[in-house]
C-alpha positions in Angstrom: 100.2 87.0 -93.0 97.4 87.0 -90.5 98.4 85.3 -87.2 94.9 85.3 -85.8 92.3 82.6 -86.4 90.5 82.6 -89.7 87.4 84.1 -88.2 89.4 87.0 -86.7 91.0 87.6 -90.1 87.5 88.0 -91.5 86.7 90.3 -88.6 89.7 92.5 -89.5 88.7 92.5 -93.2 85.2 93.5 -92.3 86.4 96.4 -90.2 88.7 97.5 -93.1 85.7 97.1 -95.5 83.5 99.2 -93.2 86.1 102.0 -92.9 87.0 102.3 -96.5 83.6 101.8 -98.0 81.3 103.3 -95.4 83.5 106.0 -93.8 85.8 106.7 -96.8 87.8 109.9 -96.6 86.8 112.4 -99.3 90.4 112.7 -100.7 90.0 109.1 -102.0 87.2 110.2 -104.4 88.3 110.7 -108.0 87.4 113.7 -110.0 86.9 114.0 -113.8 88.6 117.4 -113.9 92.1 115.9 -114.5 93.1 114.4 -117.8 96.5 112.5 -117.9 98.5 111.1 -120.7 100.7 108.4 -119.3 104.0 108.4 -121.0 105.2 105.7 -123.3 107.2 102.8 -121.8 110.2 103.7 -124.0 110.1 107.5 -123.5 110.5 110.1 -120.8 111.2 113.8 -120.3 108.0 115.4 -121.5 109.2 118.9 -120.9 109.5 120.8 -124.2 106.2 122.5 -124.9 105.0 124.5 -127.9 101.4 125.9 -127.7 99.5 126.2 -131.0 96.2 127.9 -130.1 95.3 128.5 -133.7 95.3 124.9 -134.6 94.2 123.8 -131.2 97.3 121.6 -130.6 100.0 121.2 -128.0 103.4 120.0 -129.4 105.6 118.2 -126.9 109.1 117.0 -127.3 110.3 114.0 -125.3 112.8 111.2 -125.4 113.0 109.8 -129.0 109.5 111.2 -129.8 107.6 114.3 -130.6 103.8 114.4 -129.9 100.9 116.5 -130.9 98.0 116.7 -128.4 94.4 118.0 -128.8 94.1 121.1 -126.5 90.5 120.2 -125.6 91.4 116.7 -124.4 95.1 115.5 -124.6 93.9 111.9 -124.7 91.9 112.5 -127.9 93.5 112.3 -131.3 97.1 111.9 -130.1 99.7 112.1 -132.9 103.3 111.0 -132.4 106.5 110.6 -134.4 109.4 108.4 -133.4 112.7 110.1 -133.8 115.4 108.0 -132.1 119.1 108.4 -132.3 120.9 106.2 -134.8 122.5 103.0 -133.4 125.9 104.2 -134.3 125.5 107.4 -132.4 124.1 105.5 -129.4 127.2 103.3 -129.5 129.5 106.3 -129.6 127.7 107.8 -126.7 128.0 104.7 -124.7 131.8 104.3 -125.5 132.3 107.9 -124.3 131.1 106.9 -120.8 127.5 108.1 -121.0 124.5 106.3 -119.6 123.0 104.3 -122.4 119.5 104.2 -120.8 119.3 107.8 -119.6 121.5 109.9 -121.8 122.2 108.2 -125.1 118.8 108.9 -126.7 117.5 111.7 -128.8 115.8 114.1 -126.4 113.8 116.7 -128.3 114.8 120.1 -126.8 113.9 122.7 -129.5 110.4 123.2 -130.8 110.1 126.7 -132.4 107.7 128.0 -135.1 109.7 128.5 -138.3 106.9 129.7 -140.7 103.2 129.1 -141.2 103.6 125.5 -142.1 106.8 124.2 -140.4 108.4 123.9 -136.9 112.1 123.9 -136.4 113.0 120.9 -134.2 116.2 119.8 -132.6 117.3 117.0 -130.3 120.3 115.9 -128.4 120.9 113.0 -130.7 122.8 110.9 -128.1 125.3 113.7 -127.6 125.3 114.5 -131.3 122.8 117.3 -131.7 120.6 117.1 -134.8 118.0 119.4 -136.2 115.2 119.2 -138.8 111.8 120.6 -139.8 108.4 119.4 -138.7 105.6 119.9 -141.1 102.2 120.8 -139.5 100.2 122.3 -142.5 98.8 125.7 -142.8 95.4 124.9 -141.2 94.2 122.5 -138.6 92.0 120.8 -141.3 95.1 119.8 -143.2 95.8 117.2 -140.5 99.5 117.1 -141.3 102.1 116.1 -138.8 105.3 114.7 -140.2 109.1 115.0 -139.9 111.1 116.0 -142.9 113.1 112.7 -143.3 115.2 114.1 -146.2 116.7 117.0 -144.3 118.8 116.9 -141.2 121.5 119.3 -140.1 124.1 119.5 -137.3 122.6 120.9 -134.2 125.8 122.3 -132.6 125.1 125.7 -131.0 121.3 125.1 -131.4 120.6 122.1 -129.1 122.5 120.9 -126.0 124.5 117.8 -126.1 123.5 116.8 -122.6 119.7 116.2 -122.1 120.1 117.4 -118.5 121.6 120.8 -119.6 119.2 123.6 -118.9 118.9 125.5 -122.2 116.6 128.1 -123.8 115.6 129.0 -127.3 113.8 131.6 -129.3 113.2 131.6 -133.1 112.1 134.9 -134.5 112.4 136.4 -138.1 114.1 133.2 -139.2 116.9 133.4 -136.7 117.4 131.1 -133.7 118.7 132.5 -130.4 119.9 129.8 -128.1 121.6 129.7 -124.7 123.3 126.3 -124.4 126.6 124.4 -124.4 128.4 124.0 -127.7 130.7 121.0 -126.9 130.5 117.4 -125.8 132.1 118.1 -122.4 129.6 120.8 -121.5 132.3 123.5 -121.0 131.8 125.9 -123.9 128.7 127.8 -122.8 127.4 130.5 -125.1 124.5 132.5 -126.4 124.2 131.9 -130.1 122.3 133.3 -133.0 122.1 130.9 -135.9 120.0 130.2 -139.1 119.0 133.3 -141.1 121.1 135.0 -143.8 123.8 136.4 -141.4 126.9 134.8 -140.1 126.4 132.9 -136.8 127.3 135.0 -133.8 128.0 134.1 -130.2 129.4 135.3 -126.8 133.1 135.6 -126.1 134.5 132.1 -125.6 136.0 130.9 -122.3 135.7 134.3 -120.5 134.0 133.9 -117.1 133.2 137.6 -117.0 130.7 137.0 -119.8 129.3 133.6 -118.8 130.4 131.4 -115.9 128.9 127.9 -116.0 125.4 129.2 -116.9 122.0 127.5 -116.9 119.5 129.2 -119.2 115.9 129.4 -118.3 114.2 131.8 -120.8 114.8 134.0 -123.8 112.3 136.8 -124.8 112.1 139.6 -127.3 111.0 142.9 -125.7 110.8 146.1 -127.7 112.8 149.1 -126.5 110.9 151.8 -128.4 108.5 152.1 -131.4 111.5 151.6 -133.7 112.1 147.9 -134.4 115.9 148.7 -134.7 115.9 149.1 -130.9 114.4 145.7 -130.2 116.3 143.7 -127.6 116.6 140.1 -126.7 116.5 139.4 -122.9 117.9 136.3 -121.4 117.2 134.8 -118.0 119.8 132.5 -116.5 121.8 131.5 -113.4 125.5 131.1 -113.2 128.4 130.7 -110.8 129.5 133.9 -109.2 132.4 135.7 -110.8 135.8 135.8 -109.1 135.6 138.3 -106.2 131.8 138.7 -106.5 130.9 136.4 -103.7 132.7 134.5 -101.0 132.6 130.7 -101.6 130.9 129.0 -104.5 127.6 130.8 -105.0 124.9 130.9 -107.6 123.8 134.2 -109.1 120.6 134.8 -111.0 120.9 137.0 -114.0 119.1 138.9 -116.7 121.1 139.6 -119.9 120.3 141.8 -122.8 121.6 142.1 -126.4 120.5 143.9 -129.5 118.5 142.0 -132.1 120.4 143.9 -134.9 123.9 143.1 -133.4 126.2 142.0 -136.2 129.4 141.8 -134.1 132.5 143.9 -134.3 134.7 144.8 -137.3 138.3 144.4 -135.9 137.5 143.1 -132.3 134.7 140.8 -131.3 134.3 139.6 -134.8 131.2 137.4 -135.0 130.8 138.0 -131.3 128.1 140.0 -129.5 129.1 143.7 -129.0 125.9 144.7 -127.1 125.8 141.9 -124.4 125.2 143.1 -120.9 124.1 141.3 -117.7 122.8 142.3 -114.3 122.0 140.4 -111.1 118.4 139.6 -110.2 117.7 140.0 -106.5 114.9 138.2 -104.7 115.2 138.4 -100.9 113.2 138.9 -97.8 114.4 141.8 -95.6 115.4 140.6 -92.2 116.3 141.9 -88.8 119.6 143.7 -88.4 119.8 144.2 -92.1 120.4 140.4 -92.8 118.3 139.3 -95.7 117.1 135.9 -96.6 118.2 135.4 -100.2 116.5 133.2 -102.8 119.3 133.0 -105.3 118.5 130.0 -107.6 116.4 131.2 -110.5 114.0 128.3 -111.7 111.5 129.8 -114.1 110.3 133.1 -115.7 107.0 134.2 -117.0 106.3 137.4 -118.8 102.8 138.9 -118.3 102.0 140.9 -121.4 100.7 144.5 -120.8 98.8 146.9 -123.1 102.2 148.4 -123.8 104.4 145.6 -125.3 107.5 147.5 -124.2 106.6 147.0 -120.5 105.6 143.5 -119.6 105.6 142.4 -115.9 108.2 139.8 -115.2 107.4 137.0 -112.7 110.4 134.9 -111.6 110.6 131.7 -109.5 113.5 131.3 -107.1 114.7 128.7 -104.7 117.4 128.7 -102.0 120.8 127.2 -102.6 121.4 127.1 -98.8 122.0 123.8 -97.0 120.4 125.3 -93.9 116.8 125.4 -95.1 114.8 124.8 -98.2 112.6 127.6 -99.5 111.0 129.1 -102.6 109.9 132.6 -103.6 108.3 134.5 -106.5 109.3 138.0 -107.3 107.9 140.6 -109.7 110.1 142.9 -111.8 109.3 145.9 -113.9 111.0 146.8 -117.2 111.5 150.4 -115.9 113.7 149.0 -113.1 115.6 146.7 -115.4 116.3 149.5 -117.9 117.4 151.7 -115.1 120.0 149.2 -114.0 121.3 148.7 -117.6 121.7 152.5 -117.8 123.5 152.6 -114.4 127.2 152.0 -113.6 129.2 149.1 -115.0 130.9 146.6 -112.7 134.7 147.1 -112.6 137.5 145.3 -110.6 139.8 147.8 -108.9 141.7 148.6 -105.7 144.3 146.7 -103.7 141.9 143.8 -103.1 140.8 143.7 -106.7 137.1 144.0 -105.7 134.1 144.8 -107.8 133.2 148.5 -107.7 131.2 150.9 -109.8 133.2 152.1 -112.9 134.0 155.8 -112.3 135.9 156.5 -115.5 134.8 157.9 -118.8 132.3 155.7 -120.6 132.8 155.8 -124.4 130.1 157.0 -126.8 127.8 155.5 -127.9 127.2 153.9 -124.6 128.0 150.1 -124.7 124.8 148.1 -124.9 123.0 150.7 -127.0 121.5 149.4 -130.3 122.7 151.0 -133.5 119.6 152.9 -134.8 118.4 156.4 -135.7 116.8 156.6 -132.2 119.9 156.8 -130.0 122.7 157.6 -132.5 123.9 157.8 -136.0 125.4 154.3 -136.3 123.9 151.9 -138.8 125.6 148.7 -137.6 127.7 147.5 -134.7 130.5 147.0 -137.2 130.7 150.8 -137.4 131.1 151.2 -133.6 134.4 152.8 -132.5 137.2 150.5 -131.2 137.0 152.0 -127.7 133.3 151.1 -127.4 134.0 147.5 -128.5 137.0 147.2 -126.1 134.9 148.6 -123.2 132.0 146.2 -124.0 134.4 143.2 -124.0 135.9 144.1 -120.6 132.7 145.3 -118.8 129.8 143.0 -119.6 128.3 143.1 -116.1 126.4 145.9 -114.4 127.2 146.9 -110.8 123.7 147.5 -109.4 121.3 144.6 -109.0 117.7 144.6 -110.2 115.4 144.8 -107.2 111.9 143.3 -107.2 108.7 145.4 -107.2 107.8 146.3 -103.6 111.4 145.3 -102.5 110.4 141.8 -101.5 108.8 138.6 -102.9 105.0 138.3 -103.4 105.0 134.6 -102.5 107.3 132.8 -100.0 107.5 129.2 -98.9 110.0 127.9 -96.4 110.4 124.8 -94.3 107.9 122.8 -96.5 108.4 119.5 -98.2 108.4 120.9 -101.8 110.1 123.6 -103.8 108.7 125.7 -106.7 109.8 124.6 -110.2 107.5 126.2 -112.8 105.1 129.2 -113.1 102.4 130.5 -115.4 100.2 133.5 -114.8 96.7 134.3 -116.0 95.2 137.9 -115.9 91.6 137.5 -114.8 88.8 140.2 -115.0 86.8 140.2 -111.8 83.9 142.3 -110.5 86.3 144.7 -108.6 89.2 144.8 -111.0 91.9 142.7 -112.7 93.9 140.0 -110.8 96.9 137.9 -111.8 96.3 134.3 -110.8 99.5 132.3 -110.5 99.7 128.5 -111.1 102.9 127.3 -109.4 104.3 123.8 -110.1 106.4 122.0 -107.5 109.0 119.2 -107.4 106.4 116.9 -105.8 104.0 117.1 -108.7 101.5 119.5 -107.1 100.1 122.8 -108.3 99.4 125.8 -106.2 96.8 128.3 -107.4 97.6 131.6 -105.8 96.3 135.2 -106.3 97.9 138.3 -104.8 95.4 141.0 -103.7 96.5 144.6 -103.0 95.8 145.9 -99.5 96.5 149.6 -99.4 98.5 149.8 -102.6 99.9 147.6 -105.3 103.2 147.4 -103.4 101.4 145.9 -100.4 100.0 142.5 -101.6 98.1 139.8 -99.7 98.8 136.3 -100.8 95.7 134.1 -101.1 96.1 130.4 -101.8 93.0 129.3 -103.7 93.8 125.6 -104.2 96.6 123.1 -103.9 96.2 120.2 -106.2 97.9 116.9 -107.0 98.2 116.4 -110.8 100.3 113.3 -111.1 99.8 109.8 -109.6 103.3 109.7 -108.3 105.4 112.5 -106.8 107.5 113.9 -109.7 108.9 117.3 -110.5 106.8 119.5 -112.8 109.2 120.5 -115.6 106.9 122.3 -118.1 103.7 124.4 -117.9 101.6 126.1 -120.5 98.3 127.9 -120.2 95.6 128.2 -122.8 93.3 131.2 -122.3 91.2 130.1 -125.2 90.5 126.6 -123.8 90.8 127.8 -120.1 93.1 124.8 -119.5 96.5 124.3 -117.9 99.0 121.7 -119.3 101.8 120.3 -117.2 104.8 118.2 -118.2 107.0 115.8 -116.2 109.2 112.8 -116.6 106.1 110.6 -116.4 103.8 112.2 -118.9 101.4 115.1 -119.5 98.5 116.3 -117.4 95.7 118.7 -118.2 93.4 120.6 -115.8 91.0 123.4 -115.9 92.0 126.9 -114.7 88.9 127.1 -112.5 86.8 124.5 -110.5 84.1 126.7 -109.0 82.1 123.7 -108.0 84.6 122.8 -105.2 83.6 126.0 -103.3 80.1 124.6 -102.8 76.6 126.1 -103.6 76.4 128.7 -100.8 76.9 132.4 -101.4 79.1 132.8 -98.3 81.4 129.9 -99.3 81.8 131.2 -102.8 82.5 134.7 -101.6 85.0 133.6 -99.0 86.9 131.6 -101.7 88.0 134.9 -103.3 88.6 133.1 -106.6 88.5 135.7 -109.4 87.3 133.0 -111.8 84.2 132.3 -109.7 81.0 134.1 -108.5 77.8 133.1 -106.9 75.1 133.3 -109.5 72.0 132.9 -107.3 72.1 129.1 -107.3 75.7 128.0 -107.0 79.3 129.0 -107.3 80.0 129.2 -111.1 82.3 130.8 -113.7 82.3 134.6 -113.6 81.9 136.4 -117.0 82.5 140.1 -116.9 79.9 140.6 -119.8 77.1 138.9 -118.0 74.5 141.2 -116.3 72.8 139.4 -113.5 71.4 141.0 -110.4 72.1 137.8 -108.3 75.8 137.6 -109.1 78.0 138.1 -106.0 81.8 138.3 -105.8 84.2 140.2 -103.6 87.9 139.3 -104.3 89.4 142.4 -102.5 87.8 141.8 -99.1 86.1 138.4 -99.3 83.2 139.8 -97.2 80.1 137.5 -97.3 78.1 139.8 -95.1 78.2 142.6 -97.6 77.5 140.2 -100.5 75.1 137.7 -99.0 73.3 139.5 -96.1 70.1 139.9 -98.1 69.7 136.2 -98.6 67.2 134.4 -96.5 69.4 131.4 -95.7 72.3 133.7 -94.8 74.3 132.4 -97.7 75.2 129.2 -96.0 74.4 125.7 -97.1 72.8 123.1 -94.8 75.0 121.4 -92.3 76.0 117.9 -93.1 75.2 115.3 -90.3 76.6 111.8 -89.9 76.9 109.1 -87.3 80.2 107.3 -86.6 81.1 104.5 -84.2 84.3 103.7 -82.4 85.5 101.0 -80.0 86.6 102.0 -76.6 90.4 102.3 -76.1 90.9 102.5 -79.9 91.5 105.6 -82.0 89.0 107.6 -84.0 89.3 110.2 -86.8 86.5 112.7 -87.3 86.8 114.1 -90.8 86.1 117.8 -91.4 87.9 120.1 -93.8 86.9 123.6 -95.0 86.6 124.4 -98.7 88.7 127.5 -98.2 92.4 127.1 -97.9 92.6 130.0 -95.3 89.8 129.0 -92.9 90.6 127.8 -89.4 88.7 124.8 -87.9 86.9 125.2 -84.5 85.5 122.1 -82.7 82.8 121.8 -80.0 81.4 118.8 -78.2 77.8 118.4 -77.0 77.6 115.4 -74.7 74.4 113.3 -74.3 71.7 115.0 -72.2 73.6 118.2 -72.1 72.4 121.3 -74.0 75.7 123.1 -73.7 78.5 122.9 -76.2 82.0 122.7 -74.8 85.1 123.8 -76.8 87.5 121.0 -77.4 90.9 121.6 -76.0 93.8 120.0 -77.9 96.1 117.9 -75.8 98.2 114.8 -76.1 95.2 112.6 -76.7 93.4 115.0 -79.1 95.1 116.1 -82.3 93.8 118.7 -84.8 94.9 118.2 -88.4 94.0 119.9 -91.6 91.6 117.1 -92.4 89.8 116.7 -89.0 90.1 115.7 -85.4 92.1 112.6 -84.2 91.1 111.1 -80.9 93.4 108.6 -79.4 92.3 105.9 -76.8 88.5 106.5 -76.9 86.6 106.6 -73.7 82.9 106.6 -73.0 83.1 110.3 -72.1 84.0 111.0 -75.8 80.5 110.0 -76.9 78.4 112.9 -78.1 77.8 115.3 -81.0 80.9 117.0 -82.4 80.3 120.4 -84.1 82.9 121.4 -86.7 83.0 125.1 -87.7 85.1 127.1 -90.2 86.4 130.5 -89.0 87.5 133.0 -91.6 87.5 136.8 -91.6 85.7 136.8 -88.3 82.8 134.7 -89.7 81.9 131.3 -88.2 80.4 128.9 -90.6 79.1 125.5 -89.4 80.4 122.7 -91.6 79.5 119.3 -90.1 77.8 117.6 -87.1 79.2 114.2 -86.2 77.4 112.0 -83.7 80.1 109.7 -82.2 79.0 106.6 -80.3 81.7 104.7 -78.4 81.1 100.9 -78.2 82.3 99.4 -74.9 85.4 97.2 -75.3 83.7 94.5 -73.2 81.0 94.0 -75.8 83.4 93.7 -78.6 85.4 91.2 -76.6 82.3 89.1 -76.0 81.7 89.0 -79.8 85.3 87.9 -80.4 84.9 85.1 -77.8 81.8 83.9 -79.5 83.6 84.1 -82.8 86.3 81.7 -81.4 83.7 79.3 -80.2 82.0 79.4 -83.6 85.3 78.6 -85.3 84.8 75.0 -84.0 81.3 74.7 -85.4 81.3 75.8 -89.1 77.6 75.1 -89.6 75.7 77.8 -91.5 73.7 78.9 -88.4 76.8 80.1 -86.7 78.3 81.9 -89.7 76.2 85.0 -89.1 77.9 86.0 -85.8 79.0 89.3 -87.4 75.3 90.4 -87.4 75.7 91.1 -83.7 78.6 93.4 -84.4 76.8 95.1 -87.3 73.8 95.5 -85.1 76.0 97.7 -82.9 76.7 99.9 -86.0 73.1 99.8 -87.1 74.2 99.4 -90.7 71.4 100.0 -93.1 72.5 97.6 -95.8 73.3 94.2 -94.3 72.7 92.3 -97.5 75.9 93.8 -99.1 77.9 92.9 -96.0 76.3 89.4 -96.1 77.5 89.0 -99.6 80.9 90.3 -98.7 81.3 87.8 -95.9 80.1 84.9 -97.9 82.8 85.7 -100.5 85.4 85.8 -97.7 84.3 82.4 -96.4 84.4 80.9 -99.8 88.0 82.1 -100.1 88.6 80.6 -96.6 87.2 77.2 -97.8 89.4 77.2 -100.9 92.4 78.2 -98.9 92.2 75.0 -96.8 92.6 73.0 -100.0 95.8 74.7 -101.1 99.1 75.5 -99.4 98.3 79.2 -99.5 97.5 80.6 -96.0 95.1 83.4 -95.3 92.8 85.2 -97.7 94.3 85.9 -101.1 93.2 89.5 -101.0 94.9 90.2 -97.6 97.6 92.1 -99.5 95.0 94.4 -101.0 93.6 95.4 -97.6 97.1 95.7 -96.2 97.9 98.1 -99.1 94.8 100.1 -98.4 95.8 100.4 -94.7 99.3 101.4 -95.8 97.8 104.1 -98.0 95.7 105.3 -95.0 98.8 105.5 -92.8 100.7 107.4 -95.5 98.0 110.0 -95.7 98.0 110.5 -92.0 101.7 111.0 -92.0 101.4 113.7 -94.5 98.8 115.5 -92.5 99.9 118.1 -89.9 98.5 121.1 -88.2 99.8 123.9 -90.4 99.7 122.4 -93.9 96.7 120.6 -95.3 97.6 118.0 -97.9 96.5 119.1 -101.4 93.2 118.1 -102.8 93.3 115.5 -105.6 92.1 117.1 -108.8 
């Protein structure tokens, strides 16, 4: 509540009005680039995605529902099917001690293409997994989206019981591969193959050498050769370290492999995998004295397809499990390095301390992990493998050597920041000077980083360039799913709150100047002679300018008469002596540094502003505490990048003496006693100081305030009814200032 007189309350509201509507920060402006589907009131967990580019639809599994969204606009033509757990199953779940509101629902976790007309769908079923088929029709024009209500089957070994269990799935050639838990208590972890004509097959049960409390993050089919019999299934997961592998309780990130044609053993490992092997994935930053900084918690994996389907590039997101500091990293892996590890020594426990060492004995033939085929041997099935091969495979599922990342280190690292990476998708973009992989990285705060890595001297020496950092959800919430449509050039993001859609490129944010567009180094964008716009490799235009490798505006824009720079924005602002003032100026480029100069009245020289306790430089501008008359003048804001200085803004600051404002307040107190209309226009004296061009709108504003004041005297309510609104705006302003610091600019709002 306002403790000042009513007229002072109006004065404070007027100041708030002037700040937010006349000097509004640019980050408050909304953009039409972002499309958001706000989740249903009775649903959550929008994190099971299936992209259907052919039909132009995005299928999403959530709590008690499955949705179908239009890829062009997710808020257009939304289809949904309710698929809740039965009341009896919810009751059983509750009686078993589970949370009725958060766990005892049917969370859809499996959405896999079964054939041309149906999707195989599974849900947790309130800790009673259940599966069915979703009919979608053969063509988009069929407009079919319905659940087969006449067929339901037990989902054990196909879907997790617990909705919080990280699981992965892949359905190929009518067979479902799943990494999940197969019991109510969440203790029987396994890699399953179900459906199809063969008997179900799984990993060895309750053997920590095979799996030790795993969390599965991805399953992919990668050919080994041109012979389909050699095809392998690769699994990405994290698990607790095996006994003796690490001191203390540690998490190890893994890549596992098994043969697609594995049928299990004949006498041993019956209906169990006989070709399963696993290796450690390493992602660490080399440190001084040989001490590395390890990012050991695998969070997500993305496979970038290559011309050769046998050799995709693997991008993996890691975070730290350390309590000392929070950090995230992205590492790249090659299939050549992965295959080299799986052909290397097996891990074996030996010696007086029973430590893990490389196995030095005789390895049986055919080598365990080799697929039965005509390429590498004369065996037609794993059931024909010799007993010593099966026994060795059961006792030695782990490889000794870890898989090292390409270049020996991460390509992106973030430490000591407020967020951690959660999701990743990558788009390969054709630019004027070559191909570039653009990464879209989701975080646990609901932001997306758009990052490109640019080779310096070689492809092993990469420069990380952050193109944009964007907020995609109204509230901070972890991004739990991401899919990218190259056809629509759109990115789709899932969270507990709903779905968001955003374009892969927003070239307009880089401005209309050649230099600004060139310095952005965004492979999607080029200067077309008029503005920064979408780059198309097939277009032949003499005026097109782009330089991703070097970002050199002089080489690209030097022949332009205006030097490639847009006109400098000018504005006038006013501050009251002894108060604080924020001069807003932020570069379009994420990598530019801001440089400020002050030109005082009647002085032709520009003086560099020295940052001290009274002056603070942030990513959004310059904060001046306790204004003095000496702070009046023209402030010049420049962006410095790659040795180029670009003027961004000139701000003319006029400091109003505190004495004059005090006189106005005294007159306001005197006028409180005389409410006649002739005294209501006292604020015109204040506005005359600001030389506001549109006094009529302020007149109307104040008249509305006084009408509220008059009504307020007739009711018990004290103060203007909308005081809470302005208070909330001020709270929002303070919240933004708290997030702003020198090294890290807050993300732009999409």
